[in-house]
N, C-alpha and C positions, 0 to 999 in steps of 0.2 A: 585671477584664477586660470590659469590657462586653460585650453581645450580640453588638452592630456586631462588635467588634475582636475577637472569637473565629468571629466566621463571617468574616472580613478571614480571619485567621490562615491558618483552614484553607482558603480558596481559594484563596491563594497555596501552600501543601502542593500542593493537587490540580495544579493547575495547574506547578509544579515538577515533580509524579513524569511528566505527560505531556514534558512538556519532556526528561526521563530518558531517560524511553522513546524516545521520537527518536532521540536524541543517540548515544542505544544502536545504534539500527536505522544511523545512519548511517554509524559507526566500524566496524561489522561486514561492510559493505558497500565501506567503502573499504580495510578491510585483503583482504578476499577478492575483490577486481580486479584483483590483482596475479597472483593463482592458476587463470586463468584460460587456456583452451587458444586457441591462435594462429587468428584470424580467417581464413577463404579470402575471405572478400567481407564485404564493411559494408554494413551497413545502405543499404537502398535506397531508405528514407522519414527522411533525416538530418534534414530540414523538424520534424517531428514533437516530437523533446523542444524543439526550437526554439520552435516554435508553442505547445509546455508551459508551457515559461520566460516566457513574454512576457505569454500570459494569468495564470498566476501574479503576475507582479510587478504587471500593471493593477491585478488585484483588490486585494492589498495595499496599494501606495499609495492608490485607492481610501478602502480600508478607515481606513486613520491618516491619511487628506488632511480627509476627509467629514467633517462632526461627525453628521450624522445618521447613515452607516453606521459611526462611530465606537460609538456607542450599539450598532448592529446588532450588530454584530461580537462584542459581550458579549453579547449576548440571552442567555440561556439556553432554547433547546427544553424542555426535560427541566426537573424543577422541581429548584431549586438548595439542594439539602441535602448534609450529606455525606454520607447515608447513597447515593442518585443517583448524584456526583460520584462514590463511591469505586469503585460499579459501574463508571463509566466507565471509572475508573483502570485495572481488575482487566480488561476489555473492550481494552482501549489496548494494555493488556501481557499480553496471549492474543493478539493480533493481529498484533504484536513477533514476539512471539516464535513462534508460527507460519513468518510470512516467513521468518525466518533458518535455522528449523527446515530448512523448503524450502530454504534458498540453499546451507548445507552438503549437504544429499543428493546436491543439483544440483551439486556440487563446480565441475571445471572446464570445463563443461561450460557454464557463465552466459554470457550473453550479450546484449547489448542485443537490441528485437525486429528481426525478418529480419536477425539475421546469421548466415553460415555459418559451420560451425565445422570445425577439421577434425579430423578422426574423430572425428565425434559420437556419442555414444552416446545411446543413449534411456533416460529415466531413470522407472521405473514403482514407484519403493520408495518408502516413508517417505507423506509428505504429498502424493505423486503416483501411489500408491495410491488416495487417495480421490478427488483431482480434480484436473486437468488444469493449473491455472491456480493451484498457492496460494500463490505471493509475493502476487498479485495480492490473492488474496481474503486473505490476511495484512494488508496493506498496509490495506485495508478496513473490515476488522473495527477494526482499529490506529486509523482515520479515525474510524470511529461511534464509535467508545469515547471518542475526545479529541470528539469533539462532545456527549457524555452528559456528561464532565464540567466542559466548557470553555464550551460556547456556537456558537454559530450559525454565526461563520466558520468552522469542519470542514463544516460542511452544504456551504458552496460544495466543498470541495476534496473532499467526498466525492461529489459529484454531476461536477464535472468531470473524476475521477479514472476515477472508475467507466465514465462512457462513452469514455475514451481506454484503458482495458485491454480493454473486452468489443472495441473498433477493433482492441486489437494483440493479442488471442489468437486473430480469426477472421484474421489476417495471420497469423501466428505456427503457426497450426494448418494452414495450407495451405502454408507451405514445409519442416511436419514430414511431411504425405500425402506431398509430394517426396521426402524424405529416406528416408520409412520407410512408403512406401506400405504395405502387408501389415501390419506391425505396429501403425502407429498406426490406422488405419484400426478395428482391434481394439479396440485400446485406447480409443478414441475411443467403441466401443460401451458398453463397459459402465462409464466413466465419465463424469461432469458437467464444464461447464467452469469456475466458480470456488464454485459451493456443493452440497453435495453431496446425491444424489437429486431434484436439481431442476432445478438450473439450470447 
């Protein structure tokens, strides 16, 4: 096996491992989506998931149809070697695991942003003891790891979803303060939004 074939072989493995991580994430979300409490009020901001989908679809179409952007999509921001890409896969796996842990701990209280659940509980255990929005954090960590392992395209997703998650988190916290005025205010005092001890 030549050096070029050897390198291509490992790049394919890293790409496959990243794809498996995200496939597992999607499967877990689909499985748990039927095990949630009934919605009393639907999302008041139904347009935002649609806007995200439109933006994502547009970016994907551009990346796969414009020759220059095809190269950019596969451009490696970090050194393209087995060690760095292996670290990227490890970071992605950690992020996916953290998001799934948060989803399991949240249990039947999970819902889309700004939904109001029947008999909601304030969950502050597990990863929620560390930060208020660990699912968002886990997804962003996984996206960062995917960027390290595969290339520039994941930086686009990381920036788009970072902005969207901060916006959603702030909106969600207003609703949580309305539902749990005293408890959530105290919870906010001792925790950070997305990054422990920082933000």
